[in-house]
C-alpha positions in Angstrom: -19.7 -1.6 -21.6 -16.9 -4.1 -21.1 -16.4 -6.2 -18.2 -13.2 -4.2 -17.5 -15.3 -1.1 -17.1 -17.4 -3.0 -14.5 -14.5 -3.7 -12.6 -13.3 -0.1 -12.7 -16.6 0.8 -11.3 -16.7 -1.6 -8.5 -13.1 -0.7 -7.5 -13.9 3.0 -7.4 -17.0 2.2 -5.3 -15.0 0.1 -2.7 -12.5 2.9 -2.6 -15.1 5.5 -1.9 -17.0 3.4 0.6 -13.6 2.7 2.4 -13.1 6.5 2.9 -16.8 6.7 4.1 -16.2 3.8 6.5 -13.0 5.6 7.8 -14.9 8.9 8.1 -17.7 7.1 10.2 -15.1 5.5 12.4 -13.5 8.8 13.1 -16.9 10.3 14.0 -17.7 7.3 16.4 -14.2 7.7 18.1 -14.7 11.2 18.7 -18.4 11.1 19.8 -17.6 11.5 23.6 -14.7 13.9 23.4 -15.1 17.2 25.3 -13.5 20.6 24.6 -13.5 23.9 26.5 -14.0 26.0 23.4 -16.4 25.9 20.4 -13.6 26.3 17.8 -11.7 23.2 19.2 -14.6 20.9 19.5 -14.7 18.1 16.8 -17.4 18.2 14.3 -19.1 15.2 12.5 -17.6 14.7 9.2 -19.2 13.3 6.0 -17.8 11.9 2.7 -19.4 13.5 -0.5 -19.5 11.4 -3.6 -20.3 12.1 -7.2 -20.5 9.9 -10.3 -17.3 10.3 -12.4 -17.8 9.7 -16.2 -14.7 9.1 -18.3 -15.0 9.2 -22.1 -12.3 7.0 -23.5 -13.5 6.8 -27.1 -16.7 7.6 -29.0 -18.1 4.1 -28.4 -16.8 3.2 -24.9 -17.2 5.2 -21.7 -16.5 4.2 -18.2 -17.9 5.5 -14.9 -17.1 5.3 -11.5 -17.6 7.0 -8.0 -15.4 9.9 -7.1 -14.9 11.4 -3.6 -15.4 15.0 -3.8 -14.2 15.7 -0.3 -15.0 15.3 3.3 -17.2 18.0 4.7 -17.8 19.0 8.4 -21.5 18.9 9.6 -23.1 22.3 10.3 -25.4 20.9 13.0 -25.1 22.7 16.4 -22.7 21.4 19.0 -23.8 20.0 22.2 -23.3 22.5 25.0 -23.3 21.4 28.6 -23.2 23.4 31.9 -20.6 21.5 33.9 -18.6 23.9 36.2 -16.7 21.0 38.0 -15.5 19.5 34.7 -11.7 20.0 34.1 -12.3 20.9 30.6 -15.1 23.5 31.5 -14.5 27.1 30.1 -14.5 30.2 32.3 -18.3 30.1 32.3 -18.4 26.5 33.3 -19.5 25.0 29.9 -18.2 22.1 28.0 -18.7 21.4 24.3 -19.4 18.0 22.8 -19.3 17.0 19.1 -22.5 17.1 17.0 -22.5 13.4 16.5 -25.5 11.0 16.8 -23.9 7.6 17.5 -27.2 5.8 16.4 -27.2 7.7 13.1 -23.4 7.0 12.8 -24.0 3.2 13.3 -26.8 3.1 10.8 -24.5 4.9 8.3 -21.8 2.6 9.1 -24.0 -0.4 8.2 -25.2 1.3 5.0 -21.5 1.8 4.0 -20.5 -1.7 4.9 -23.3 -3.2 2.7 -22.4 -0.9 -0.2 -18.8 -1.9 0.0 -19.8 -5.7 0.2 -22.1 -5.2 -2.7 -19.1 -3.7 -4.8 -17.0 -6.7 -3.8 -19.7 -9.1 -5.0 -19.9 -7.2 -8.3 -16.1 -7.6 -8.7 -16.3 -11.3 -7.8 -19.0 -12.0 -10.3 -17.2 -10.2 -13.0 -14.0 -12.4 -12.4 -16.2 -15.5 -12.5 -17.6 -14.4 -16.0 -14.1 -13.7 -17.1 -12.9 -17.3 -16.2 -16.0 -18.8 -17.9 -15.4 -16.9 -21.1 -11.7 -18.1 -20.9 -12.9 -21.6 -20.4 -15.2 -21.3 -23.5 -12.2 -20.0 -25.5 -10.4 -23.3 -24.5 -13.0 -25.3 -26.2 -14.4 -27.1 -23.1 
């Protein structure tokens, strides 16, 4: 595996984690929203990743992270009886998203650390490139 492949893997990892971070931020931003119908209620979303293999030649292959998509959680929504609420339906119920903010913050921390790790891998690879170039200059 060449150093260029390592940079490709790290960059696809950063891109995927960026999507994950944005998805989590959207969940946290909508955690306290209220709706008057089940169909209009925001549902937690999660990014789905997969390994992406690319065969360039018989001797070299690269890999990376591919975002397969963003899926909505199938956890039940939070239903609350609140007849005085302006968003209550005709039966007096309001609907809140199926978002656990504590889990979202833990997921946010994990995504942030994964992004940071990919940045460190890319930085280390660049330092190795510089050292190899310095060796080629005869220092």
